[in-house]
A tleap script that builds the chain and sets N, CA, C and O, in Angstrom:
source leaprc.protein.ff14SB
mol = sequence {
  NMET GLU ILE GLN GLU LYS ILE MET VAL ALA
  ASP THR LEU ALA GLY ILE ASN GLY GLU LEU
  ILE ARG TYR ALA GLN MET ILE PRO GLN THR
  GLU ASN THR GLU LEU LYS ALA CYS LEU LYS
  GLN LEU ARG ASN ALA CYS GLU GLN SER GLN
  GLU GLU LEU TYR GLN ILE ALA ARG ASP LYS
  SER TYR TYR VAL PRO ALA SER LYS ALA THR
  SER GLU GLU VAL ALA HIE VAL LYS SER LEU
  PHE THR SER GLU THR CLEU
}
set mol.1.N position { 6.535 -19.559 -18.288 }
set mol.1.CA position { 5.298 -18.804 -18.131 }
set mol.1.C position { 5.203 -18.181 -16.744 }
set mol.1.O position { 4.646 -17.096 -16.575 }
set mol.2.N position { 5.758 -18.884 -15.746 }
set mol.2.CA position { 5.663 -18.382 -14.371 }
set mol.2.C position { 6.379 -17.049 -14.202 }
set mol.2.O position { 5.907 -16.182 -13.467 }
set mol.3.N position { 7.514 -16.877 -14.874 }
set mol.3.CA position { 8.259 -15.622 -14.726 }
set mol.3.C position { 7.465 -14.465 -15.311 }
set mol.3.O position { 7.472 -13.371 -14.746 }
set mol.4.N position { 6.780 -14.678 -16.429 }
set mol.4.CA position { 5.958 -13.613 -17.011 }
set mol.4.C position { 4.819 -13.252 -16.060 }
set mol.4.O position { 4.501 -12.077 -15.877 }
set mol.5.N position { 4.215 -14.265 -15.461 }
set mol.5.CA position { 3.124 -14.006 -14.513 }
set mol.5.C position { 3.649 -13.227 -13.308 }
set mol.5.O position { 2.995 -12.300 -12.828 }
set mol.6.N position { 4.819 -13.603 -12.827 }
set mol.6.CA position { 5.417 -12.910 -11.674 }
set mol.6.C position { 5.671 -11.442 -12.013 }
set mol.6.O position { 5.411 -10.562 -11.193 }
set mol.7.N position { 6.171 -11.181 -13.205 }
set mol.7.CA position { 6.444 -9.801 -13.637 }
set mol.7.C position { 5.141 -9.026 -13.773 }
set mol.7.O position { 5.066 -7.862 -13.380 }
set mol.8.N position { 4.113 -9.666 -14.328 }
set mol.8.CA position { 2.827 -8.987 -14.486 }
set mol.8.C position { 2.215 -8.648 -13.128 }
set mol.8.O position { 1.653 -7.566 -12.955 }
set mol.9.N position { 2.319 -9.555 -12.173 }
set mol.9.CA position { 1.787 -9.298 -10.832 }
set mol.9.C position { 2.545 -8.139 -10.191 }
set mol.9.O position { 1.934 -7.244 -9.607 }
set mol.10.N position { 3.868 -8.152 -10.297 }
set mol.10.CA position { 4.683 -7.077 -9.719 }
set mol.10.C position { 4.359 -5.731 -10.363 }
set mol.10.O position { 4.233 -4.724 -9.666 }
set mol.11.N position { 4.223 -5.710 -11.691 }
set mol.11.CA position { 3.894 -4.467 -12.387 }
set mol.11.C position { 2.515 -3.949 -11.985 }
set mol.11.O position { 2.322 -2.749 -11.787 }
set mol.12.N position { 1.560 -4.870 -11.868 }
set mol.12.CA position { 0.209 -4.473 -11.487 }
set mol.12.C position { 0.187 -3.921 -10.069 }
set mol.12.O position { -0.471 -2.914 -9.804 }
set mol.13.N position { 0.900 -4.572 -9.158 }
set mol.13.CA position { 0.972 -4.063 -7.780 }
set mol.13.C position { 1.609 -2.672 -7.751 }
set mol.13.O position { 1.150 -1.797 -7.018 }
set mol.14.N position { 2.645 -2.469 -8.531 }
set mol.14.CA position { 3.289 -1.149 -8.580 }
set mol.14.C position { 2.308 -0.095 -9.104 }
set mol.14.O position { 2.256 1.022 -8.590 }
set mol.15.N position { 1.538 -0.457 -10.121 }
set mol.15.CA position { 0.540 0.477 -10.661 }
set mol.15.C position { -0.535 0.813 -9.650 }
set mol.15.O position { -0.917 1.973 -9.504 }
set mol.16.N position { -1.027 -0.207 -8.947 }
set mol.16.CA position { -2.062 0.018 -7.931 }
set mol.16.C position { -1.515 0.898 -6.813 }
set mol.16.O position { -2.205 1.798 -6.333 }
set mol.17.N position { -0.286 0.642 -6.402 }
set mol.17.CA position { 0.309 1.458 -5.341 }
set mol.17.C position { 0.434 2.919 -5.782 }
set mol.17.O position { 0.255 3.830 -4.974 }
set mol.18.N position { 0.738 3.137 -7.056 }
set mol.18.CA position { 0.789 4.496 -7.586 }
set mol.18.C position { -0.581 5.163 -7.548 }
set mol.18.O position { -0.695 6.343 -7.217 }
set mol.19.N position { -1.618 4.402 -7.889 }
set mol.19.CA position { -2.977 4.943 -7.825 }
set mol.19.C position { -3.337 5.325 -6.396 }
set mol.19.O position { -3.939 6.373 -6.161 }
set mol.20.N position { -2.971 4.480 -5.447 }
set mol.20.CA position { -3.287 4.777 -4.046 }
set mol.20.C position { -2.599 6.061 -3.584 }
set mol.20.O position { -3.167 6.835 -2.814 }
set mol.21.N position { -1.395 6.276 -4.052 }
set mol.21.CA position { -0.686 7.519 -3.713 }
set mol.21.C position { -1.435 8.722 -4.279 }
set mol.21.O position { -1.594 9.739 -3.604 }
set mol.22.N position { -1.893 8.595 -5.528 }
set mol.22.CA position { -2.629 9.716 -6.142 }
set mol.22.C position { -3.939 9.987 -5.419 }
set mol.22.O position { -4.303 11.146 -5.222 }
set mol.23.N position { -4.658 8.939 -5.019 }
set mol.23.CA position { -5.899 9.152 -4.253 }
set mol.23.C position { -5.581 9.856 -2.937 }
set mol.23.O position { -6.305 10.764 -2.531 }
set mol.24.N position { -4.510 9.447 -2.272 }
set mol.24.CA position { -4.132 10.073 -1.002 }
set mol.24.C position { -3.819 11.550 -1.184 }
set mol.24.O position { -4.027 12.345 -0.267 }
set mol.25.N position { -3.326 11.922 -2.344 }
set mol.25.CA position { -3.039 13.328 -2.615 }
set mol.25.C position { -4.300 14.109 -2.983 }
set mol.25.O position { -4.448 15.267 -2.595 }
set mol.26.N position { -5.198 13.486 -3.723 }
set mol.26.CA position { -6.390 14.187 -4.219 }
set mol.26.C position { -7.457 14.388 -3.152 }
set mol.26.O position { -8.055 15.461 -3.073 }
set mol.27.N position { -7.704 13.377 -2.334 }
set mol.27.CA position { -8.826 13.423 -1.396 }
set mol.27.C position { -8.771 14.636 -0.471 }
set mol.27.O position { -9.773 15.343 -0.368 }
set mol.28.N position { -7.666 14.913 0.203 }
set mol.28.CA position { -7.677 16.068 1.115 }
set mol.28.C position { -7.713 17.420 0.403 }
set mol.28.O position { -7.993 18.439 1.034 }
set mol.29.N position { -7.437 17.441 -0.887 }
set mol.29.CA position { -7.433 18.702 -1.626 }
set mol.29.C position { -8.776 19.011 -2.270 }
set mol.29.O position { -8.941 20.059 -2.894 }
set mol.30.N position { -9.734 18.106 -2.123 }
set mol.30.CA position { -11.031 18.264 -2.773 }
set mol.30.C position { -12.039 18.879 -1.826 }
set mol.30.O position { -12.250 18.373 -0.724 }
set mol.31.N position { -12.662 19.963 -2.245 }
set mol.31.CA position { -13.687 20.611 -1.417 }
set mol.31.C position { -15.065 20.029 -1.669 }
set mol.31.O position { -15.896 19.997 -0.762 }
set mol.32.N position { -15.321 19.570 -2.881 }
set mol.32.CA position { -16.625 19.030 -3.255 }
set mol.32.C position { -16.851 17.706 -2.518 }
set mol.32.O position { -16.124 16.735 -2.730 }
set mol.33.N position { -17.869 17.683 -1.651 }
set mol.33.CA position { -18.099 16.498 -0.814 }
set mol.33.C position { -18.491 15.269 -1.638 }
set mol.33.O position { -18.121 14.148 -1.289 }
set mol.34.N position { -19.235 15.471 -2.725 }
set mol.34.CA position { -19.607 14.333 -3.571 }
set mol.34.C position { -18.379 13.739 -4.264 }
set mol.34.O position { -18.221 12.520 -4.337 }
set mol.35.N position { -17.524 14.611 -4.765 }
set mol.35.CA position { -16.300 14.148 -5.409 }
set mol.35.C position { -15.401 13.447 -4.398 }
set mol.35.O position { -14.817 12.405 -4.692 }
set mol.36.N position { -15.296 14.027 -3.203 }
set mol.36.CA position { -14.477 13.425 -2.154 }
set mol.36.C position { -14.978 12.024 -1.815 }
set mol.36.O position { -14.178 11.100 -1.666 }
set mol.37.N position { -16.302 11.859 -1.692 }
set mol.37.CA position { -16.880 10.548 -1.391 }
set mol.37.C position { -16.608 9.562 -2.521 }
set mol.37.O position { -16.309 8.394 -2.274 }
set mol.38.N position { -16.713 10.031 -3.753 }
set mol.38.CA position { -16.440 9.180 -4.914 }
set mol.38.C position { -14.977 8.728 -4.930 }
set mol.38.O position { -14.685 7.557 -5.171 }
set mol.39.N position { -14.070 9.660 -4.672 }
set mol.39.CA position { -12.646 9.326 -4.634 }
set mol.39.C position { -12.344 8.327 -3.524 }
set mol.39.O position { -11.520 7.429 -3.699 }
set mol.40.N position { -13.012 8.482 -2.378 }
set mol.40.CA position { -12.809 7.541 -1.279 }
set mol.40.C position { -13.303 6.144 -1.649 }
set mol.40.O position { -12.675 5.148 -1.289 }
set mol.41.N position { -14.426 6.068 -2.367 }
set mol.41.CA position { -14.933 4.768 -2.818 }
set mol.41.C position { -13.948 4.124 -3.794 }
set mol.41.O position { -13.662 2.930 -3.704 }
set mol.42.N position { -13.442 4.918 -4.715 }
set mol.42.CA position { -12.463 4.402 -5.667 }
set mol.42.C position { -11.192 3.940 -4.949 }
set mol.42.O position { -10.635 2.892 -5.276 }
set mol.43.N position { -10.740 4.727 -3.971 }
set mol.43.CA position { -9.559 4.349 -3.199 }
set mol.43.C position { -9.786 3.040 -2.460 }
set mol.43.O position { -8.913 2.172 -2.441 }
set mol.44.N position { -10.964 2.897 -1.849 }
set mol.44.CA position { -11.257 1.674 -1.104 }
set mol.44.C position { -11.275 0.454 -2.026 }
set mol.44.O position { -10.777 -0.610 -1.657 }
set mol.45.N position { -11.845 0.602 -3.217 }
set mol.45.CA position { -11.858 -0.491 -4.186 }
set mol.45.C position { -10.436 -0.825 -4.640 }
set mol.45.O position { -10.084 -1.989 -4.829 }
set mol.46.N position { -9.645 0.204 -4.807 }
set mol.46.CA position { -8.251 0.027 -5.209 }
set mol.46.C position { -7.472 -0.708 -4.111 }
set mol.46.O position { -6.675 -1.601 -4.399 }
set mol.47.N position { -7.708 -0.326 -2.860 }
set mol.47.CA position { -7.045 -1.000 -1.736 }
set mol.47.C position { -7.445 -2.469 -1.674 }
set mol.47.O position { -6.613 -3.330 -1.391 }
set mol.48.N position { -8.712 -2.754 -1.938 }
set mol.48.CA position { -9.190 -4.138 -1.938 }
set mol.48.C position { -8.484 -4.952 -3.031 }
set mol.48.O position { -8.066 -6.087 -2.801 }
set mol.49.N position { -8.360 -4.361 -4.210 }
set mol.49.CA position { -7.655 -5.037 -5.308 }
set mol.49.C position { -6.200 -5.286 -4.944 }
set mol.49.O position { -5.651 -6.352 -5.223 }
set mol.50.N position { -5.586 -4.295 -4.320 }
set mol.50.CA position { -4.186 -4.432 -3.917 }
set mol.50.C position { -4.034 -5.575 -2.918 }
set mol.50.O position { -3.099 -6.368 -3.032 }
set mol.51.N position { -4.926 -5.672 -1.952 }
set mol.51.CA position { -4.871 -6.740 -0.950 }
set mol.51.C position { -5.025 -8.118 -1.593 }
set mol.51.O position { -4.296 -9.053 -1.263 }
set mol.52.N position { -5.987 -8.229 -2.518 }
set mol.52.CA position { -6.222 -9.506 -3.190 }
set mol.52.C position { -5.012 -9.928 -4.027 }
set mol.52.O position { -4.599 -11.088 -3.996 }
set mol.53.N position { -4.456 -8.983 -4.768 }
set mol.53.CA position { -3.298 -9.302 -5.594 }
set mol.53.C position { -2.074 -9.605 -4.734 }
set mol.53.O position { -1.291 -10.499 -5.056 }
set mol.54.N position { -1.912 -8.870 -3.653 }
set mol.54.CA position { -0.816 -9.129 -2.716 }
set mol.54.C position { -0.918 -10.551 -2.168 }
set mol.54.O position { 0.092 -11.246 -2.059 }
set mol.55.N position { -2.123 -10.985 -1.826 }
set mol.55.CA position { -2.310 -12.332 -1.283 }
set mol.55.C position { -1.974 -13.390 -2.341 }
set mol.55.O position { -1.369 -14.413 -2.020 }
set mol.56.N position { -2.356 -13.152 -3.578 }
set mol.56.CA position { -2.002 -14.073 -4.661 }
set mol.56.C position { -0.486 -14.151 -4.801 }
set mol.56.O position { 0.079 -15.237 -4.930 }
set mol.57.N position { 0.169 -12.991 -4.773 }
set mol.57.CA position { 1.626 -12.951 -4.894 }
set mol.57.C position { 2.295 -13.713 -3.752 }
set mol.57.O position { 3.277 -14.421 -3.973 }
set mol.58.N position { 1.777 -13.576 -2.551 }
set mol.58.CA position { 2.338 -14.320 -1.415 }
set mol.58.C position { 2.097 -15.809 -1.549 }
set mol.58.O position { 2.992 -16.614 -1.293 }
set mol.59.N position { 0.876 -16.179 -1.954 }
set mol.59.CA position { 0.539 -17.598 -2.100 }
set mol.59.C position { 1.421 -18.289 -3.133 }
set mol.59.O position { 1.768 -19.459 -2.975 }
set mol.60.N position { 1.782 -17.569 -4.187 }
set mol.60.CA position { 2.600 -18.146 -5.250 }
set mol.60.C position { 4.097 -17.907 -5.011 }
set mol.60.O position { 4.929 -18.239 -5.856 }
set mol.61.N position { 4.423 -17.334 -3.865 }
set mol.61.CA position { 5.816 -17.010 -3.502 }
set mol.61.C position { 6.466 -16.023 -4.471 }
set mol.61.O position { 7.685 -16.023 -4.640 }
set mol.62.N position { 5.649 -15.185 -5.103 }
set mol.62.CA position { 6.188 -14.118 -5.933 }
set mol.62.C position { 6.678 -12.975 -5.060 }
set mol.62.O position { 7.530 -12.185 -5.467 }
set mol.63.N position { 6.139 -12.898 -3.876 }
set mol.63.CA position { 6.516 -11.848 -2.926 }
set mol.63.C position { 6.720 -12.494 -1.570 }
set mol.63.O position { 5.842 -13.193 -1.063 }
set mol.64.N position { 7.866 -12.258 -0.996 }
set mol.64.CA position { 8.151 -12.753 0.339 }
set mol.64.C position { 8.426 -11.528 1.202 }
set mol.64.O position { 9.409 -10.821 0.980 }
set mol.65.N position { 7.566 -11.271 2.184 }
set mol.65.CA position { 7.759 -10.071 3.008 }
set mol.65.C position { 9.019 -10.166 3.857 }
set mol.65.O position { 9.519 -11.254 4.141 }
set mol.66.N position { 9.510 -9.021 4.248 }
set mol.66.CA position { 10.671 -8.971 5.134 }
set mol.66.C position { 10.305 -9.584 6.477 }
set mol.66.O position { 9.131 -9.664 6.838 }
set mol.67.N position { 11.308 -10.008 7.199 }
set mol.67.CA position { 11.038 -10.583 8.515 }
set mol.67.C position { 10.476 -9.503 9.437 }
set mol.67.O position { 10.719 -8.310 9.256 }
set mol.68.N position { 9.718 -9.963 10.431 }
set mol.68.CA position { 9.085 -9.016 11.355 }
set mol.68.C position { 10.144 -8.340 12.222 }
set mol.68.O position { 11.166 -8.931 12.571 }
set mol.69.N position { 9.867 -7.097 12.551 }
set mol.69.CA position { 10.779 -6.328 13.400 }
set mol.69.C position { 10.750 -6.883 14.824 }
set mol.69.O position { 9.723 -7.354 15.312 }
set mol.70.N position { 11.901 -6.810 15.466 }
set mol.70.CA position { 11.975 -7.228 16.868 }
set mol.70.C position { 11.345 -6.155 17.743 }
set mol.70.O position { 11.125 -5.028 17.299 }
set mol.71.N position { 11.055 -6.513 18.991 }
set mol.71.CA position { 10.490 -5.525 19.930 }
set mol.71.C position { 11.446 -4.356 20.129 }
set mol.71.O position { 11.017 -3.213 20.283 }
set mol.72.N position { 12.738 -4.647 20.125 }
set mol.72.CA position { 13.725 -3.581 20.294 }
set mol.72.C position { 13.691 -2.622 19.104 }
set mol.72.O position { 13.769 -1.406 19.280 }
set mol.73.N position { 13.576 -3.168 17.899 }
set mol.73.CA position { 13.515 -2.312 16.708 }
set mol.73.C position { 12.258 -1.448 16.716 }
set mol.73.O position { 12.311 -0.267 16.372 }
set mol.74.N position { 11.145 -2.027 17.103 }
set mol.74.CA position { 9.896 -1.273 17.179 }
set mol.74.C position { 10.018 -0.160 18.213 }
set mol.74.O position { 9.612 0.975 17.963 }
set mol.75.N position { 10.581 -0.490 19.380 }
set mol.75.CA position { 10.759 0.511 20.441 }
set mol.75.C position { 11.666 1.641 19.970 }
set mol.75.O position { 11.418 2.809 20.270 }
set mol.76.N position { 12.712 1.293 19.235 }
set mol.76.CA position { 13.641 2.311 18.737 }
set mol.76.C position { 12.928 3.282 17.785 }
set mol.76.O position { 13.083 4.497 17.907 }
set mol.77.N position { 12.154 2.750 16.846 }
set mol.77.CA position { 11.442 3.608 15.893 }
set mol.77.C position { 10.416 4.465 16.614 }
set mol.77.O position { 10.266 5.646 16.302 }
set mol.78.N position { 9.703 3.878 17.582 }
set mol.78.CA position { 8.742 4.671 18.367 }
set mol.78.C position { 9.451 5.822 19.065 }
set mol.78.O position { 8.948 6.945 19.098 }
set mol.79.N position { 10.610 5.537 19.617 }
set mol.79.CA position { 11.353 6.583 20.335 }
set mol.79.C position { 11.771 7.715 19.400 }
set mol.79.O position { 11.856 8.868 19.822 }
set mol.80.N position { 12.028 7.398 18.149 }
set mol.80.CA position { 12.406 8.436 17.183 }
set mol.80.C position { 11.273 9.417 16.954 }
set mol.80.O position { 11.507 10.602 16.713 }
set mol.81.N position { 10.043 8.922 17.029 }
set mol.81.CA position { 8.890 9.786 16.767 }
set mol.81.C position { 8.353 10.444 18.028 }
set mol.81.O position { 7.479 11.307 17.944 }
set mol.82.N position { 8.847 10.065 19.169 }
set mol.82.CA position { 8.370 10.685 20.396 }
set mol.82.C position { 9.446 11.538 21.070 }
set mol.82.O position { 9.175 12.208 22.066 }
set mol.83.N position { 10.665 11.514 20.527 }
set mol.83.CA position { 11.732 12.310 21.140 }
set mol.83.C position { 11.626 13.760 20.687 }
set mol.83.O position { 11.027 14.057 19.653 }
set mol.84.N position { 12.199 14.637 21.454 }
set mol.84.CA position { 12.159 16.064 21.148 }
set mol.84.C position { 13.159 16.464 20.084 }
set mol.84.O position { 13.103 17.585 19.578 }
set mol.85.N position { 14.072 15.574 19.733 }
set mol.85.CA position { 15.089 15.910 18.729 }
set mol.85.C position { 14.560 15.792 17.314 }
set mol.85.O position { 15.257 16.155 16.367 }
set mol.86.N position { 13.359 15.300 17.148 }
set mol.86.CA position { 12.798 15.126 15.818 }
set mol.86.C position { 12.322 16.387 15.253 }
set mol.86.O position { 11.818 16.409 14.130 }
savepdb mol mol.pdb
quit
């Protein structure tokens, strides 16, 4: 039963992440301020659901995040975005 639950959690997280991408695309393209506010509320609720489900997945060890980046790795990525060669 645990494997089915793990798959369902992963599928749900993937679906929520897809919704968040669509909200990110729609919000800046909307001129109607009421619609924009509504979309932002929906996005915020979606983000909250994603956070809650992510925490459940971590608590049950369905998701193990990658190790944290070292200071050198962070500095390297920052330099990529601040250099003139970009």
